[in-house]
C-alpha positions in Angstrom: 80.9 104.4 44.9 84.6 104.8 45.1 84.6 104.8 48.9 82.2 101.8 49.0 84.2 99.7 46.6 87.4 100.7 48.3 86.0 99.8 51.7 85.0 96.3 50.6 88.4 95.6 49.1 90.2 97.0 52.1 88.1 94.8 54.5 88.6 91.7 52.4 92.3 92.3 52.2 92.6 93.0 55.9 90.7 89.8 56.7 93.2 87.8 54.5 96.2 89.3 56.3 94.6 88.8 59.7 94.0 85.1 58.9 97.6 84.7 57.9 98.8 86.3 61.1 96.4 84.4 63.2 97.6 81.2 61.7 100.9 81.8 63.4 99.0 82.1 66.7 97.4 78.7 66.4 98.8 77.9 69.8 96.3 80.3 71.4 93.7 78.8 73.6 91.6 79.6 76.6 92.1 76.3 78.4 95.2 77.5 80.2 96.1 79.4 83.4 97.1 83.0 82.9 100.2 84.5 84.4 99.4 86.4 87.6 101.5 89.5 86.7 99.8 89.7 83.3 96.4 89.4 84.9 97.2 92.3 87.2 98.5 94.3 84.2 95.2 93.8 82.4 93.2 94.8 85.4 95.2 98.1 85.7 94.7 98.6 82.0 90.9 98.2 82.6 90.9 100.7 85.4 92.1 103.4 83.1 89.3 102.7 80.6 85.7 103.9 80.4 83.3 101.1 79.5 79.7 102.3 79.6 78.4 99.3 77.8 80.2 96.8 80.1 82.0 95.0 77.3 84.7 94.0 79.8 82.3 92.6 82.4 84.0 89.2 82.1 87.3 90.8 83.4 86.5 89.9 87.0 87.0 86.1 86.9 90.3 84.6 88.1 91.2 83.1 84.8 92.2 86.0 82.5 92.7 83.7 79.5 88.9 83.4 79.4 88.2 87.1 79.4 86.6 88.8 76.5 89.2 89.7 73.9 92.1 87.9 75.5 93.9 84.9 74.2 96.8 83.1 75.7 99.5 80.6 74.7 98.1 77.1 75.6 101.5 75.9 76.9 102.9 79.0 78.7 99.8 81.0 79.6 101.3 84.2 78.3 98.9 86.7 76.7 99.4 86.6 73.0 96.4 88.5 71.7 94.3 91.5 73.0 91.4 92.2 70.6 89.2 95.0 71.9 88.0 96.5 68.7 84.5 97.9 68.7 82.2 95.0 67.6 79.1 97.1 67.1 78.4 98.2 63.5 75.5 100.3 62.3 74.2 101.1 58.8 74.4 104.8 57.9 71.0 105.5 56.5 72.2 108.5 54.4 75.4 107.1 52.8 74.4 103.4 53.0 77.7 102.3 54.5 78.6 100.4 57.7 80.1 102.4 60.4 81.2 101.7 64.0 78.5 102.4 66.6 79.1 104.7 69.6 77.1 102.2 71.6 80.0 99.9 72.3 83.0 102.2 72.3 85.7 102.1 74.9 87.3 105.3 76.1 89.5 106.7 78.8 93.2 106.4 79.2 95.6 103.7 78.1 97.9 103.1 81.0 101.4 101.6 80.6 100.7 98.4 82.5 100.4 96.7 79.1 104.2 96.7 79.0 104.0 93.6 81.2 102.5 91.7 78.3 105.9 91.1 76.8 104.8 88.2 74.6 101.9 90.1 73.1 101.7 89.6 69.3 98.3 91.1 68.5 96.8 94.4 69.7 93.6 95.8 68.3 91.9 98.9 69.8 90.2 100.1 66.6 86.9 101.9 66.3 86.9 103.1 69.9 87.4 106.7 71.1 90.4 107.6 73.2 89.9 111.3 72.5 92.5 113.9 73.0 95.1 111.3 73.7 98.4 110.6 71.8 99.4 107.2 70.7 101.2 105.8 73.9 105.0 105.8 73.6 105.2 102.6 75.5 103.6 100.6 72.6 107.2 100.7 71.1 108.3 98.4 73.9 105.9 95.6 72.8 108.6 94.3 70.5 106.9 91.0 69.7 103.9 92.7 68.1 103.0 91.5 64.7 99.6 93.2 64.4 98.8 96.7 65.6 95.4 98.3 64.8 94.7 101.7 66.3 92.4 102.9 63.4 89.4 105.1 64.0 90.1 105.5 67.7 90.4 109.3 68.0 94.1 109.3 68.7 95.7 112.6 67.8 99.1 114.4 67.7 102.4 113.2 66.2 102.9 109.5 65.6 105.8 108.4 67.9 108.9 107.6 65.9 109.8 105.0 68.5 107.3 102.6 66.7 110.3 101.8 64.5 111.4 99.4 67.3 108.5 97.0 66.3 110.7 95.1 63.8 108.4 92.1 63.7 105.3 94.1 62.9 103.5 92.8 59.8 100.2 94.8 60.1 99.9 98.5 61.0 96.7 100.5 60.8 96.7 104.1 62.1 93.9 105.4 59.8 91.2 107.8 60.8 87.9 109.0 59.4 87.8 112.7 60.2 90.1 115.7 60.2 93.8 115.0 60.4 94.0 114.0 64.0 97.3 112.1 63.6 100.3 113.6 61.8 103.8 112.7 60.8 106.3 115.0 59.2 108.9 112.3 58.7 108.2 108.7 57.8 111.8 107.5 58.4 110.5 105.4 61.3 108.4 103.4 58.8 111.5 102.3 56.9 112.7 100.4 59.9 109.6 98.1 59.9 111.3 95.5 57.7 108.6 92.8 58.2 105.6 95.1 57.3 103.1 93.7 54.8 100.2 96.0 55.5 100.5 99.8 56.0 97.3 101.7 56.3 97.5 105.4 57.3 94.5 107.0 55.5 93.5 110.5 56.9 96.9 110.9 58.6 98.4 114.3 57.9 101.5 113.6 55.8 101.5 116.9 53.9 104.9 117.9 55.5 106.4 114.4 55.3 109.4 114.8 53.0 110.6 111.8 50.9 107.6 109.7 52.1 108.0 107.5 49.1 111.7 106.8 49.9 110.8 105.6 53.4 108.0 103.3 52.2 110.2 102.1 49.4 112.4 100.3 51.9 109.6 97.9 52.8 110.3 95.2 50.3 107.7 92.8 51.8 104.8 95.3 51.5 101.7 93.9 50.0 99.0 96.5 50.9 99.5 100.3 51.0 96.7 102.8 51.8 97.5 106.5 52.1 94.2 108.1 51.0 93.4 111.6 52.2 96.9 112.2 53.6 97.7 115.5 51.8 100.3 113.9 49.6 101.6 116.2 46.9 105.1 115.2 45.8 104.9 111.8 44.2 108.2 110.8 42.6 107.8 109.6 39.1 111.3 108.5 38.1 112.1 106.1 41.1 111.5 102.4 40.9 109.4 100.7 43.5 111.1 98.0 45.6 107.8 96.7 47.0 107.1 94.7 43.8 104.8 92.3 45.7 102.2 95.0 46.3 98.7 93.8 45.7 96.6 96.7 47.2 97.3 100.4 46.4 95.2 103.3 47.5 96.6 106.9 47.2 93.2 108.5 46.5 91.9 111.8 47.8 95.3 113.6 47.9 96.7 116.6 46.1 98.6 114.9 43.4 98.4 117.1 40.3 101.1 115.5 38.2 101.4 112.6 35.8 100.7 109.1 37.1 104.0 108.0 38.8 106.1 105.7 36.6 106.7 103.3 39.5 103.0 102.3 39.5 103.3 101.0 35.9 106.0 98.5 37.1 103.8 96.9 39.8 102.6 93.7 38.1 100.8 92.0 41.0 98.3 94.7 41.8 94.7 93.6 42.4 93.4 96.9 43.7 94.3 100.3 42.4 92.7 103.5 43.8 94.0 106.8 42.3 90.7 108.7 42.7 90.1 112.3 43.6 93.5 113.7 42.7 94.3 115.9 39.7 96.2 113.3 37.8 96.9 114.3 34.2 99.1 113.2 31.4 96.6 112.8 28.6 95.3 109.4 27.7 94.0 106.7 29.8 96.9 104.8 31.6 96.6 101.6 29.4 100.0 100.3 30.6 98.6 99.9 34.1 95.9 97.6 32.7 98.3 95.7 30.5 100.7 95.0 33.3 98.1 93.8 35.9 96.1 90.9 34.6 95.1 90.1 38.2 93.4 93.5 38.6 90.0 93.3 40.3 89.4 96.9 41.3 90.4 100.1 39.4 89.3 103.6 40.5 90.7 106.7 38.7 87.6 108.9 39.2 87.9 112.6 39.9 91.1 113.2 37.8 91.9 114.8 34.5 92.3 111.8 32.3 91.5 112.3 28.6 91.2 110.3 25.4 89.3 107.2 24.5 88.5 104.2 26.7 90.8 101.2 26.3 89.2 98.4 24.3 91.3 95.7 26.0 90.0 96.5 29.5 87.0 94.1 29.1 89.5 91.2 28.6 90.7 91.4 32.2 89.1 88.2 33.5 89.3 89.1 37.2 88.2 92.7 36.9 85.1 93.5 39.0 85.0 97.3 39.7 85.8 100.1 37.1 85.2 103.6 38.3 86.2 106.5 36.0 83.7 109.2 36.9 84.6 112.9 36.7 87.3 112.8 34.0 87.4 113.9 30.4 87.3 110.6 28.6 85.5 110.5 25.3 84.7 108.4 22.2 82.4 105.5 21.7 82.1 103.3 24.7 80.3 100.5 22.9 83.6 98.9 21.8 84.3 97.6 25.3 81.1 95.6 25.5 82.1 93.3 22.6 83.5 89.8 22.7 85.6 88.9 25.8 88.7 87.0 26.3 87.0 85.3 29.2 84.1 83.0 29.4 82.1 85.6 31.1 82.9 89.0 32.6 83.0 89.4 36.4 82.3 93.1 36.2 80.1 94.2 39.1 80.5 98.0 38.9 81.1 100.1 35.8 80.9 103.9 36.5 81.8 106.6 33.9 79.6 109.3 35.4 80.5 112.8 34.3 82.7 112.3 31.2 82.5 113.3 27.6 81.3 110.0 26.0 78.9 110.3 23.1 77.2 108.1 20.6 74.8 105.2 21.3 74.7 103.2 24.5 76.2 99.7 24.2 73.7 97.1 23.1 75.7 93.9 23.8 75.4 93.0 27.5 75.3 89.2 27.2 78.6 88.5 28.8 78.2 91.0 31.7 75.5 89.2 33.6 77.2 89.9 37.0 76.9 93.7 36.7 75.3 95.2 39.7 75.8 98.9 39.0 75.9 100.6 35.6 76.4 104.4 35.6 76.5 106.2 32.2 75.0 109.5 33.6 76.1 113.0 32.9 77.6 112.3 29.5 76.4 113.0 25.9 74.9 109.6 25.0 72.2 109.7 22.5 69.8 107.3 20.8 67.4 105.0 22.6 67.8 102.9 25.7 68.8 99.4 24.5 66.1 96.8 25.1 68.7 94.1 26.0 69.5 96.0 29.2 67.0 93.6 30.5 69.6 90.8 30.3 71.5 92.3 33.2 69.5 90.4 35.8 71.9 91.2 38.6 71.6 94.9 38.2 70.8 96.9 41.3 71.5 100.4 40.1 70.9 101.8 36.6 71.9 105.5 36.1 71.3 107.1 32.7 70.4 110.6 33.8 71.7 113.8 32.2 72.2 112.6 28.7 70.5 113.1 25.3 68.6 109.8 25.2 65.5 109.7 23.1 62.7 107.2 22.5 60.6 105.3 24.9 61.5 103.3 28.0 61.7 99.7 27.0 59.5 97.3 28.8 62.5 95.0 29.3 63.4 97.2 32.2 60.8 95.2 34.0 63.0 92.1 33.9 65.6 93.6 36.2 64.2 91.9 39.2 67.0 93.0 41.6 66.9 96.7 40.5 66.8 99.1 43.5 67.6 102.4 41.8 66.5 103.7 38.4 67.6 107.2 37.4 66.5 108.4 33.9 65.9 112.1 34.6 67.0 115.0 32.3 66.9 113.3 28.9 64.5 113.5 25.9 62.5 110.4 26.6 58.9 110.4 25.6 55.9 108.1 25.4 53.8 106.2 27.9 55.1 104.5 31.0 52.7 101.8 32.2 52.6 99.1 34.8 54.3 96.7 32.4 57.5 98.5 33.2 57.2 97.9 36.9 55.1 94.8 37.6 58.1 92.7 38.6 60.3 95.3 40.2 59.7 94.3 43.8 63.1 95.6 45.0 62.8 99.1 43.6 63.4 101.8 46.2 64.4 104.9 44.1 62.8 106.0 40.8 63.4 109.3 38.9 61.8 110.0 35.6 61.8 113.8 35.9 62.6 116.3 33.2 61.5 114.1 30.3 58.3 114.1 28.2 56.8 110.9 29.7 53.2 110.1 30.4 52.4 108.0 33.4 49.5 105.8 32.4 48.5 103.2 35.0 45.1 102.1 36.1 43.6 103.7 39.3 43.5 100.3 40.9 47.1 99.4 40.2 49.2 98.4 43.2 52.9 98.7 42.3 55.0 95.8 43.6 58.1 97.9 44.5 58.7 99.5 47.9 59.9 102.8 46.6 61.4 105.2 49.1 62.5 108.0 46.7 60.2 108.9 43.8 60.7 111.7 41.3 58.1 112.2 38.6 58.7 115.9 38.1 57.9 117.1 34.5 56.0 114.0 33.8 52.3 114.0 33.0 51.0 112.4 36.1 47.8 114.5 36.7 45.2 115.8 36.8 44.6 113.8 40.1 47.1 112.4 42.5 47.9 108.8 41.7 46.0 106.6 44.0 48.7 103.9 43.9 50.8 106.2 46.0 48.7 105.1 48.9 50.4 101.7 48.9 53.9 103.2 49.5 53.9 104.2 53.1 57.7 104.1 53.4 58.3 107.0 50.9 61.0 109.4 52.2 61.2 111.6 49.1 58.4 112.5 46.7 58.9 115.0 43.9 56.1 115.7 41.4 56.9 119.2 40.3 55.3 120.3 37.1 53.3 117.1 36.8 50.0 118.6 35.6 48.2 118.0 38.9 45.2 120.2 39.5 43.8 118.3 42.4 43.5 119.4 46.0 45.9 117.8 48.4 44.1 114.7 49.5 43.9 113.7 53.2 45.7 110.4 52.6 48.8 112.2 51.2 49.8 113.6 54.5 48.3 110.8 56.6 50.2 107.8 55.1 53.8 109.2 54.8 55.1 109.4 58.4 58.7 109.0 57.3 58.7 111.5 54.4 61.6 114.0 54.4 61.1 115.8 51.1 57.7 116.7 49.6 57.8 118.7 46.4 54.6 119.3 44.5 55.5 122.7 43.1 54.5 124.3 39.8 51.2 122.5 39.4 47.7 123.8 39.8 47.0 122.6 43.3 43.9 124.0 44.9 42.5 124.1 48.4 44.4 124.5 51.6 47.7 123.2 53.0 46.6 120.6 55.5 46.6 122.3 59.0 47.9 119.1 60.7 50.7 118.5 58.2 53.3 119.1 60.9 51.7 116.4 63.1 51.3 113.9 60.3 54.8 114.3 58.7 57.2 114.6 61.7 60.3 113.8 59.7 59.7 116.5 57.1 62.9 118.5 56.0 61.7 120.1 52.8 58.2 121.3 52.0 58.0 122.7 48.5 54.5 123.7 47.3 55.3 127.0 45.5 53.7 128.1 42.3 50.2 126.7 42.8 46.8 128.0 43.6 46.7 127.1 47.3 44.5 129.2 49.6 44.0 129.5 53.3 46.7 130.1 56.0 50.1 128.7 56.7 49.7 125.9 59.2 51.1 126.6 62.6 51.8 122.9 63.0 54.9 123.5 60.9 56.5 125.1 63.9 56.6 121.6 65.6 59.1 120.3 63.0 62.5 120.8 64.4 64.2 119.0 61.4 62.4 121.1 58.8 65.0 123.0 56.8 63.2 124.5 53.9 59.6 125.8 53.4 58.7 127.2 50.0 55.1 128.4 49.6 55.7 131.3 47.3 53.4 132.2 44.4 50.1 130.9 45.8 47.0 132.6 47.2 47.8 132.1 50.8 46.3 134.6 53.3 46.1 135.4 56.9 49.0 136.1 59.4 52.3 134.3 59.7 52.4 131.9 62.6 54.1 133.3 65.6 55.4 130.0 67.0 58.9 130.0 65.5 61.6 129.2 68.0 65.3 128.5 68.5 64.7 124.7 68.2 63.9 125.1 64.5 66.7 124.4 62.0 65.2 126.4 59.1 67.5 127.4 56.4 65.0 129.0 54.0 61.5 130.4 54.5 60.1 131.5 51.2 56.6 132.9 51.5 56.6 135.6 48.8 53.9 136.4 46.2 50.9 135.6 48.4 48.2 137.6 50.3 49.7 137.3 53.8 49.0 140.2 56.1 49.5 141.6 59.6 52.9 142.4 61.1 56.1 140.5 60.6 56.3 138.3 63.6 59.3 138.9 66.0 59.5 135.2 66.7 61.2 134.6 63.4 64.3 136.2 64.9 64.7 133.1 67.1 65.4 130.9 64.0 69.2 131.3 64.4 70.1 129.1 61.4 68.1 131.1 58.8 69.9 131.7 55.5 67.1 133.1 53.4 63.8 134.9 54.2 61.4 136.0 51.5 58.2 137.8 52.4 58.0 140.0 49.3 54.7 140.9 47.4 52.4 140.4 50.4 50.3 142.8 52.5 52.5 143.1 55.6 52.3 146.3 57.7 54.1 147.7 60.7 57.8 148.1 61.1 60.9 145.8 60.6 61.5 144.3 64.0 65.1 145.2 65.1 65.4 141.6 66.5 65.9 140.5 62.9 69.5 141.8 63.3 70.0 138.7 65.5 69.8 136.5 62.4 73.6 136.2 62.2 73.7 133.8 59.2 71.1 135.5 57.1 72.3 136.0 53.5 69.1 136.8 51.6 66.3 139.0 52.9 63.4 140.3 50.8 60.5 142.3 52.3 59.8 144.2 49.0 56.4 145.3 47.9 54.5 145.3 51.2 53.2 148.2 53.3 56.0 148.2 55.9 56.7 151.5 57.5 59.0 153.2 60.0 62.8 153.4 59.9 65.3 150.7 58.9 66.9 149.3 62.1 70.4 150.5 62.8 71.7 147.1 63.7 72.2 145.3 60.4 75.9 145.1 61.0 75.1 142.3 63.6 74.5 139.9 60.7 77.8 138.1 60.9 77.8 136.5 57.5 77.1 139.7 55.6 79.8 141.5 57.6 82.7 139.0 57.3 81.4 135.8 55.6 83.1 133.5 58.1 80.2 131.2 58.6 80.2 128.8 55.6 78.5 125.4 55.5 79.0 123.0 52.6 76.5 120.3 51.6 76.8 117.5 49.1 77.8 118.2 45.5 79.6 121.5 45.1 80.9 122.7 41.7 83.4 125.5 41.2 82.4 127.9 38.4 83.2 131.4 37.2 80.6 134.1 37.4 81.3 137.6 36.0 85.0 136.7 36.0 85.1 135.7 39.7 85.2 132.3 41.3 82.0 131.0 42.9 80.5 127.7 43.8 77.2 126.1 42.7 75.5 123.4 44.6 73.2 120.8 43.1 70.7 118.6 44.8 71.1 120.3 48.2 69.5 123.0 50.2 72.4 125.4 50.6 74.4 127.3 48.1 77.7 128.4 49.5 79.8 131.0 47.7 82.4 133.6 48.3 81.3 135.9 45.5 78.7 135.5 42.8 75.2 134.2 42.4 73.6 130.9 43.3 71.0 128.3 42.6 68.9 126.2 45.0 67.1 123.3 43.3 66.9 125.5 40.2 65.4 128.4 42.2 67.6 131.3 41.3 68.0 134.2 43.8 68.8 137.4 42.0 71.8 137.9 44.2 72.5 135.5 46.9 73.9 138.0 49.4 71.0 140.4 49.1 68.7 142.8 51.0 65.6 144.0 49.2 63.3 146.4 51.1 61.9 148.2 48.1 58.4 149.4 47.4 57.4 150.0 51.1 56.8 153.1 53.2 60.1 153.1 55.1 61.4 156.5 56.2 64.3 157.9 58.1 67.9 157.7 56.9 69.9 154.9 55.3 71.7 153.2 58.3 75.4 154.0 58.5 75.9 150.3 59.3 75.0 149.2 55.7 78.6 149.7 54.3 79.8 147.2 56.9 77.9 144.5 55.1 80.9 143.8 52.8 79.4 140.5 51.4 76.3 142.3 50.0 75.9 141.9 46.3 72.4 143.4 46.0 70.9 146.3 47.9 67.5 147.6 46.9 65.9 150.4 49.0 64.0 152.0 46.2 60.4 153.3 46.2 60.3 154.3 49.9 60.4 157.6 51.8 64.0 157.5 52.9 65.7 160.9 53.4 69.2 162.2 54.4 72.4 161.4 52.7 73.9 158.3 51.0 76.6 157.0 53.4 79.9 158.5 52.4 81.6 155.1 52.8 79.2 153.2 50.5 82.2 152.2 48.5 83.2 149.8 51.2 80.6 147.4 49.7 83.3 145.9 47.3 81.1 143.0 46.2 78.1 145.1 45.3 76.7 144.3 41.9 73.4 146.2 42.1 72.5 149.3 44.1 69.0 150.9 43.7 68.1 153.9 45.9 65.7 155.5 43.4 62.4 157.1 44.2 63.2 158.3 47.8 63.8 161.7 49.3 67.6 161.5 49.5 69.7 164.6 49.1 73.3 165.7 48.9 75.9 164.5 46.4 76.9 161.1 45.2 79.8 159.8 47.4 83.0 159.6 45.4 83.8 156.2 47.1 81.1 154.5 44.9 83.6 154.6 42.1 85.7 152.0 43.9 83.0 149.3 43.7 84.6 147.2 40.9 81.7 144.9 40.0 78.8 147.4 40.2 76.7 146.7 37.1 73.4 148.3 38.1 73.2 151.7 39.8 69.9 153.7 40.1 69.8 156.9 42.1 67.0 158.6 40.1 64.0 160.5 41.4 65.6 161.8 44.6 66.4 165.4 45.8 70.1 165.5 45.2 
């Protein structure tokens, strides 16, 4: 939410400044004759560009002041304004934010003919893509420029210091959205821009810029400053800020791990403050910032190390709209802030304290907070019941109470939240019956999660829910024994989770016939019977996760799953599936995990699985596979977990395992969503929640609660493998678990087995190994399980 709120405020503030600047250009008009030299300059400029969407198709007529994006002075005909920003905006379906579309982007080279536009005051090339191109040096010659926006346009390299010639510049935006394409190791050039009111350089690499504050402190007219994700570290705390008219401040997502700088406390006109995603410390909540800024509308200090209780006086700020304090260590009773206000009615729209240490009951006085649209109390230690008067928050769109200690029933007043889109109540101690009375008016609801409670879903079989839910999680609720028929009315579902929901039904035909857009289907840990529908891959073409493990499913694995190029995870373990594995796997599949263990599958392991280049984990354990291990499996360069244990596999172990790149050097790492750093066995590792991939350097992992014994693991135990232990195994330095026990292996243990420095478990028991135990094994620091018994040594 921080980025969303920040984006809205940034856009509004930018619009305000643009309007101010454009007021001074009121002489601009298109009913004039353009200057011939300037027309030629624009045509030369156009020739250097690529314009696949023909945005500049009007640049052929004689009168250039009527061209798209061009404005001229109505008296002189000189070009005053060139606005070629990308006008196409699309909604990102994953993050829910507006982003520029590639459809309308200009590209190519920016030629110096623009120098001829000596009266140009306004230049906007934002949200295009002039890739692998530096900011043109000649821009510094456009000395009448008041507005320059080059943001999100793929420029890279050092920012030219010659921009300090633009002494009339009021608005400068050089921000980016990706890696640090632009960089500046000295902001001295900024200090010369004495007229500057808006400076936006988010995602510009300033990690080596010394005295960046001293340079910016020379800008006494500055009203808006955004330096998010710039690698800032040294933030002076003792200096006074000269830019006392500042109204917008964003220094979020940097590496600031000190106290909140003192100069921030002295800025009394701030309306927007974003200090998020740093490591700011200093004990208690910075109450002085709140006391000194009665105009404050947006405050984000999430992702820091703030401690202490929440300030009681914050609710008296009459203009405050957004409060985001997630991921801190704030504590105490939060109810005190929802008491009487100093204003007629609060303007709060977002209140987010996710991931703190708050306890006690939830507030039960919401009468003055009627404009709240998002309320997030999740991942704290709140107890007691859900207040019935939450139903008074009629503007609420998102209510997040998950991961607390709430008890009691869900109040029916939730049904009065007519604008509610997302309701998250999972992982509490709620109990009782949930009926249609809770939902009958929630027509806007798109996401509902009641999982990990003790709730009973009790609705009539003929009930048709009014909401158009897209994401539904009823895991650990008593939904069964049959699939709810009302699901048939929700054809737009993209995520359905009903794990451990007491369902003992067969998978009905309508379930896979009416969800063409579903991406996640999890019906694990039930008592499902019958077969997995053979045409599931045809009926659910958008499927990314299919989780049906721990049921009583029979029949074979549908070959139609091979058609799903977006399918990332298949978990069918712990069923009664039989037959052979499909042999249709190919390089076009993006599978990360194929977990088919604990079934009755037979035949040989198909070689075609080796074509699934992206595979992280493969589990075929406890089946009836025969034949050998295909050497082609060594081509699975990213494989981190392989279990073929307890089958009837025979023959030698292939001598090519050192081709598995990740297990050899661990250079291929992919991060997804929410990653938390933890300590396991005294070593740093990372745990990932609500994602498919667990990325670690050392240690164990979890995937949706599914724990792999050791994430970097090879388990070939309880088969009929013979021959020697491959000498390549000690090269797999990322291995944490190696189990080759209960086979017919012979020969010696590799003398350099001690090279497996990360090994925690080694089991070579019940083979025909001979010789002595290699001394190098004593150098494996974290080895906690070693079994070499029942061999010939």
